[in-house]
C-alpha positions as CSV (number, residue, x, y, z in Angstrom):
1,M,101.9,-14.8,-33.9
2,P,98.2,-15.6,-32.9
3,V,97.2,-15.0,-29.2
4,P,95.9,-18.0,-27.3
5,W,92.3,-17.9,-26.6
6,M,92.7,-18.0,-22.9
7,E,94.8,-14.7,-23.0
8,R,92.0,-13.0,-25.2
9,T,89.3,-13.7,-22.5
10,G,91.0,-11.4,-19.9
11,R,90.3,-14.2,-17.2
12,T,93.9,-15.4,-16.8
13,P,97.1,-13.4,-16.3
14,G,99.3,-13.7,-19.4
15,G,103.0,-13.5,-20.2
16,V,105.4,-13.7,-17.6
17,V,103.1,-13.1,-14.7
18,G,100.9,-16.0,-15.8
19,A,103.8,-18.3,-16.4
20,W,105.1,-17.5,-12.8
21,F,101.5,-18.1,-11.3
22,N,101.3,-21.5,-13.0
23,V,104.7,-22.5,-11.7
24,V,104.0,-21.5,-8.2
25,V,100.6,-23.0,-8.2
26,C,101.8,-26.2,-9.5
27,A,104.6,-26.3,-7.1
28,V,102.2,-26.1,-4.2
29,L,100.4,-29.0,-5.7
30,V,103.4,-31.2,-6.0
31,V,104.4,-30.6,-2.6
32,G,100.9,-30.5,-1.0
33,L,99.5,-33.7,-2.4
34,P,101.7,-36.1,-1.0
35,I,101.8,-34.6,2.3
36,A,98.0,-34.5,2.5
37,A,97.6,-38.1,1.4
38,L,100.3,-39.3,3.8
39,S,99.5,-37.2,6.8
40,R,95.9,-38.3,6.9
41,G,96.7,-42.2,7.2
42,Q,94.3,-43.0,4.5
43,G,94.1,-46.4,2.8
44,A,96.3,-47.5,-0.1
45,V,93.8,-46.4,-2.7
46,H,93.9,-42.8,-1.5
47,I,97.8,-42.9,-1.5
48,A,97.8,-44.3,-5.0
49,F,95.5,-41.6,-6.2
50,A,97.8,-39.0,-4.6
51,V,100.8,-40.6,-6.5
52,V,99.1,-40.4,-9.7
53,L,98.0,-36.8,-9.1
54,T,101.5,-35.9,-8.0
55,A,103.0,-37.5,-11.3
56,V,100.5,-35.4,-13.3
57,A,101.3,-32.2,-11.2
58,L,105.1,-33.0,-12.0
59,G,104.5,-33.3,-15.7
60,M,102.7,-30.1,-15.7
61,E,105.3,-28.4,-13.6
62,V,108.0,-29.3,-16.3
63,L,105.7,-27.8,-18.9
64,F,105.1,-24.6,-17.0
65,V,108.7,-24.1,-16.2
66,R,109.6,-24.6,-19.8
67,N,106.8,-22.2,-20.7
68,L,108.4,-19.8,-18.2
69,R,111.8,-20.0,-19.6
70,Q,110.6,-19.2,-23.0
71,Q,108.6,-16.2,-21.8
72,L,111.8,-14.8,-19.9
73,A,113.7,-15.4,-23.1
74,R,111.3,-13.5,-25.3
75,R,111.4,-10.8,-22.8
76,R,115.1,-10.4,-23.0
77,G,114.9,-10.6,-26.6
78,E,116.8,-13.7,-27.2
């Protein structure tokens, strides 16, 4: 099975560690973006932008959690 180019560069953690890192960072974004937008009292454009970014972060979170589950299943040998 070929190794993705990001893992070959040595600049990102791979495997289960990388999957956990992605899940945690994206979860912080999913929680932090709405809080940052709503706590500052910005205009409607800023709030709409935060909503769009939160939707993107949620989509990425779903992908990252799926990747983590696959990594853990591979580690268990399933």
